[in-house]
C-alpha positions in Angstrom: 11.1 17.7 26.3 14.0 15.3 26.4 16.9 16.1 28.8 19.5 14.6 26.5 22.6 16.6 25.9 25.6 16.3 23.7 28.9 15.2 25.4 30.8 18.2 26.8 33.8 16.6 25.0 32.2 17.3 21.6 33.5 20.5 20.0 31.1 21.5 17.3 33.5 24.2 15.9 36.3 21.6 15.6 33.9 19.1 14.0 32.6 21.6 11.4 36.2 22.7 10.6 37.8 19.3 10.3 35.1 16.7 9.5 31.8 18.2 8.2 31.4 17.1 4.6 35.1 16.2 4.5 35.8 12.9 6.2 34.1 10.3 8.5 34.7 10.3 12.2 33.6 8.3 15.2 32.1 10.4 17.9 32.2 8.2 21.0 29.5 8.7 23.6 28.2 11.7 21.6 25.1 11.5 23.8 26.1 10.1 27.2 23.7 7.7 28.9 21.6 7.4 25.8 18.2 5.7 26.2 16.1 4.6 23.3 12.9 6.6 22.5 11.0 3.4 21.7 11.3 -0.3 21.9 11.8 -2.6 18.9 8.2 -3.8 19.2 7.0 -0.2 19.0 9.1 0.4 15.9 7.5 -2.7 14.3 4.1 -1.3 15.3 4.9 1.9 13.4 5.9 -0.1 10.3 2.3 -1.6 10.3 0.8 1.9 9.9 -0.5 3.0 6.5 1.1 6.4 6.4 4.6 5.3 7.6 7.4 4.4 5.1 9.2 1.2 6.1 11.3 -1.5 4.6 12.2 -5.0 5.7 15.5 -6.3 4.4 16.6 -9.9 4.7 19.9 -11.4 3.7 18.7 -14.8 2.5 22.2 -15.9 1.4 25.6 -14.4 1.4 25.6 -11.2 -0.6 21.9 -11.5 -1.6 19.2 -9.3 -0.1 15.4 -9.3 -0.3 13.5 -6.0 0.1 9.9 -5.8 1.1 8.0 -2.5 1.6 5.4 -1.7 4.3 2.9 -1.3 5.7 3.4 -4.8 7.3 1.2 -7.1 9.3 2.1 -8.6 12.7 2.5 -12.0 11.0 5.3 -10.5 8.8 7.5 -10.2 12.0 6.5 -13.5 13.7 7.7 -15.4 10.6 11.1 -13.8 10.5 14.3 -15.8 11.3 16.3 -15.1 14.5 19.1 -13.3 12.5 20.2 -11.5 9.3 17.3 -9.1 8.8 16.7 -5.4 9.3 13.6 -3.2 9.7 14.0 0.4 8.6 11.3 3.0 9.4 11.6 6.4 7.8 10.9 9.7 9.5 10.2 8.4 13.0 10.6 12.0 14.2 7.2 12.7 12.6 5.5 10.2 14.9 7.4 10.1 18.2 8.1 13.4 20.0 11.1 12.0 21.9 12.7 11.1 18.6 12.0 14.6 17.2 13.8 16.1 20.3 17.0 14.4 19.1 17.1 16.8 16.2 17.5 19.8 18.6 20.8 18.4 19.7 22.2 19.1 16.3 21.5 22.9 16.4 25.1 23.6 15.5 23.8 22.9 12.0 20.9 24.8 10.3 17.6 23.1 11.2 16.4 23.2 7.5 19.3 20.9 6.6 18.0 18.0 8.6 15.7 15.7 6.6 14.5 13.2 9.1 15.5 10.5 11.6 15.2 7.0 10.3 15.4 4.2 12.9 16.5 0.7 12.0 16.2 -2.4 14.1 18.6 -5.1 13.0 18.6 -8.7 14.4 22.1 -10.1 14.9 23.8 -10.3 11.6 21.3 -7.9 10.0 22.6 -5.5 7.4 21.5 -3.5 4.3 24.8 -4.2 2.5 27.7 -2.0 1.4 26.4 1.3 -0.1 26.8 5.1 -0.1 24.4 8.0 0.3 24.4 11.4 -1.4 23.8 13.2 1.9 25.5 13.6 5.3 24.3 11.2 8.0 25.0 10.7 11.7 24.5 7.0 12.7 23.6 7.1 16.4 23.6 3.8 18.1 20.8 2.8 20.5 20.5 -0.5 22.3 22.8 -3.4 21.3 25.9 -3.1 19.1 26.6 -2.6 15.5 29.9 -2.9 13.6 30.6 -0.4 10.8 33.1 -0.6 8.0 33.8 2.7 6.1 35.5 2.9 2.7 36.5 5.7 0.3 34.4 8.4 -1.3 32.6 7.0 -4.3 31.9 8.5 -7.7 28.5 8.3 -9.4 29.8 5.7 -11.9 31.0 3.3 -9.2 30.1 -0.3 -10.0 27.0 -1.6 -8.4 25.8 -5.2 -7.9 23.4 -5.8 -10.9 19.8 -6.6 -10.2 19.8 -5.3 -6.6 17.1 -2.8 -5.5 19.4 -1.5 -2.8 22.1 -0.1 -5.1 24.8 -2.1 -3.4 28.5 -1.6 -4.1 30.1 -4.4 -6.2 33.6 -3.9 -4.8 33.7 -2.6 -1.2 37.1 -2.1 0.5 37.1 -0.9 4.1 39.6 1.6 5.2 38.2 2.0 8.8 36.2 -0.2 11.1 34.2 0.8 14.2 32.1 -0.9 16.8 29.3 1.3 18.2 27.4 0.9 21.5 24.7 3.0 23.0 25.3 6.8 22.6 28.1 6.4 20.1 27.7 8.1 16.7 29.5 7.7 13.4 29.4 10.7 11.0 29.5 9.8 7.3 29.9 12.6 4.7 28.2 12.3 1.3 29.3 9.5 -1.0 31.5 7.7 1.5 31.0 3.9 1.3 29.8 2.3 4.5 28.5 -1.1 5.7 26.9 -1.7 9.0 26.2 -5.1 10.5 24.5 -5.8 13.8 26.7 -7.8 16.2 23.7 -8.1 18.5 20.0 -7.2 18.2 20.3 -3.4 18.0 18.7 -0.1 17.1 20.3 2.7 15.1 19.1 6.3 14.6 20.1 7.7 11.2 19.9 11.5 11.3 20.0 12.3 7.6 20.5 15.7 6.0 18.8 17.3 2.9 21.0 17.8 -0.1 19.0 18.9 -3.2 20.6 17.6 -6.4 21.5 19.8 -9.3 18.8 18.2 -11.3 16.2 19.0 -8.6 17.4 22.6 -8.4 17.3 23.1 -12.2 13.8 21.6 -12.4 12.5 23.4 -9.4 13.9 26.8 -10.1 12.8 26.7 -13.7 9.3 25.8 -12.7 9.4 28.7 -10.2 10.3 31.3 -12.8 8.0 29.9 -15.4 5.0 31.0 -13.3 5.9 34.7 -13.8 7.1 34.4 -17.4 5.4 36.7 -19.9 3.9 34.4 -22.6 4.6 37.2 -25.2 8.3 36.6 -24.8 9.2 34.1 -27.6 11.8 33.2 -30.0 12.3 35.9 -32.7 14.5 35.9 -35.8 17.4 38.2 -35.2 18.8 40.9 -37.6 21.4 38.3 -38.6 18.7 36.5 -40.6 20.2 35.4 -44.0 19.2 33.0 -46.7 19.0 29.6 -45.1 19.1 26.2 -46.5 16.0 24.0 -46.0 15.6 22.9 -42.3 18.8 24.8 -41.3 19.2 26.2 -37.8 22.0 28.8 -37.7 23.6 29.0 -34.2 24.0 32.8 -34.5 20.2 33.2 -34.8 19.9 31.7 -31.3 22.1 34.3 -29.5 19.2 36.6 -28.4 17.1 33.8 -27.1 20.1 32.2 -25.3 20.9 35.6 -23.7 17.4 36.1 -22.5 17.3 32.6 -21.1 20.6 32.9 -19.2 19.7 36.4 -17.9 16.4 34.9 -16.5 18.3 32.1 -14.8 20.9 34.5 -13.4 18.4 36.4 -11.2 20.0 35.5 -7.9 17.3 37.0 -5.7 14.7 34.8 -7.5 16.9 31.7 -6.9 17.4 32.4 -3.2 13.6 32.9 -2.8 12.9 29.6 -4.6 15.6 27.8 -2.6 14.1 28.8 0.7 10.7 27.6 -0.4 12.1 24.4 -1.7 14.1 23.3 1.4 11.2 24.2 3.7 8.8 22.0 1.8 7.4 19.4 4.3 8.3 15.8 3.8 4.7 14.8 4.5 2.4 17.7 3.6 -0.6 15.5 4.2 0.2 15.7 8.0 -0.3 19.5 8.0 -4.0 20.0 8.1 -5.8 23.4 8.5 -8.3 24.0 11.3 -11.8 23.0 10.5 -12.8 26.6 11.2 -10.3 29.4 10.8 -9.7 31.6 13.8 -10.5 35.3 13.5 -8.1 37.8 15.0 -10.6 38.3 17.9 -10.8 34.5 18.5 -7.1 34.1 18.5 -6.5 37.0 20.9 -9.0 35.4 23.2 -7.1 32.1 23.1 -3.8 33.9 23.9 -5.5 35.6 26.8 -6.5 32.1 28.1 -2.9 31.0 28.1 -2.9 28.9 25.0 0.5 27.3 24.1 1.6 27.1 20.5 3.8 24.2 19.3 5.3 23.7 15.9 3.8 20.9 13.9 6.5 18.2 13.8 5.9 17.9 10.0 6.4 21.6 9.4 9.7 23.2 8.4 10.8 26.7 9.2 13.7 28.8 7.9 14.6 32.4 7.4 17.0 34.5 5.2 18.3 38.0 5.5 18.0 39.6 2.1 20.4 42.5 2.0 19.5 43.2 -1.6 15.9 43.8 -0.7 16.5 45.1 2.8 14.2 42.6 4.4 14.1 39.3 6.2 12.3 36.4 4.5 10.5 33.7 6.5 9.9 30.3 4.8 7.3 28.0 6.3 6.2 24.8 4.6 7.2 25.9 1.1 5.7 29.4 1.3 7.6 32.7 1.8 6.6 35.9 3.8 8.7 39.1 3.7 9.2 41.2 6.8 11.1 44.5 7.4 14.5 44.1 9.0 13.2 45.5 12.3 11.5 42.1 12.7 14.8 40.1 12.3 15.2 39.3 16.0 11.6 38.2 16.3 11.8 36.0 13.2 15.1 34.4 14.5 13.5 33.8 17.9 10.4 32.3 16.3 12.4 29.9 14.1 14.5 28.8 17.1 11.6 28.4 19.5 10.3 25.0 20.2 7.1 26.2 21.9 5.5 29.7 22.1 4.2 30.1 25.6 2.5 33.2 27.1 4.7 34.7 29.7 8.0 33.3 28.2 7.5 34.5 24.6 6.3 38.0 25.4 8.3 39.7 22.6 6.6 37.5 20.1 3.1 37.7 21.6 3.0 41.5 21.9 4.0 42.4 18.4 0.9 42.7 16.3 2.6 41.7 13.0 4.0 38.5 14.6 0.7 37.7 16.4 -1.0 37.9 13.0 1.7 35.5 11.6 1.1 33.1 14.4 -2.7 33.2 13.8 -2.3 32.4 10.1 0.2 29.6 10.8 -2.2 28.1 13.4 -5.1 28.3 10.9 -3.1 26.5 8.2 -1.8 23.8 10.6 1.9 24.7 10.7 1.4 25.5 14.4 -0.6 23.4 16.9 -2.4 24.7 20.0 -2.7 23.2 23.4 -3.8 24.6 26.8 
């Protein structure tokens, strides 16, 4: 476990009240004495792996970028120039435990909101151009230095440079400029234009946050309620049926169908259940593999007696919700939902917040039969990992 801590000068309540999703802010030495979790060469090694998402961006002339996607070969890096290129590796927290530990420092925000930690290495002059994101991001500086220019909040119809895969802004105007060194962080809310350039060979850790789009929510929720839809419920002509002209659709004949549709979409408890499942979907479900042989209750009890330690799979996602309407607490793990009585609330909260579950220090969890059964099932499906 990393011993990193946020600066005592950082006030999370003040940050949430004044800056979160409102305006950019520099957070100097947010993590004092910050040391990198991996070397640039190790990052390049990850980019050569088949399962790892990576991009190599080179500015071959002023304002023109070339994008290549991994996995890469060692020769791809030995042929690079000394400057003006950037390697970006997605979700490094899935592969490097010390990077995953960085996420725990942001526990003043719900853990399910964090998407992943992307790490970029930029040679001097390296950049990905002026752009904006639809989500919140903390840009945490590692080794070296990087200069950041920040502009205004963009609309979806802002002009982009035509023909560029990177969706770069055509007309970028900086309103703020910052130079970041190790341990500094720059917080950028959604849709604020920004442009980073390495002033020396440098690493940057981008802690990005999930923000489902309205289109995703409409599509996902509609798919969710379709599963329970009665196929006998169909369009029916209403009592307002009158003589119609050929091929005519009278709007008043659609009122009953529209009412039924909107009532179905307005079922709030259904939406909240779907939302919890949606945001707990793992980014890489293929990294969550069930045990070759499922453990029985007896086998699992024996492992606990032997002092087995349970750790959350770094690819798994955990969240919970108090459902006042149903008088229960809902636990969401890797896109699935389990309901518990409210008496289990403290245990579910403790489980979601725990990094490891260790005999002797997690006694409340390991002595409750209902929670023990939950742990067994999560271990069997791969959401928990075991070690002695």
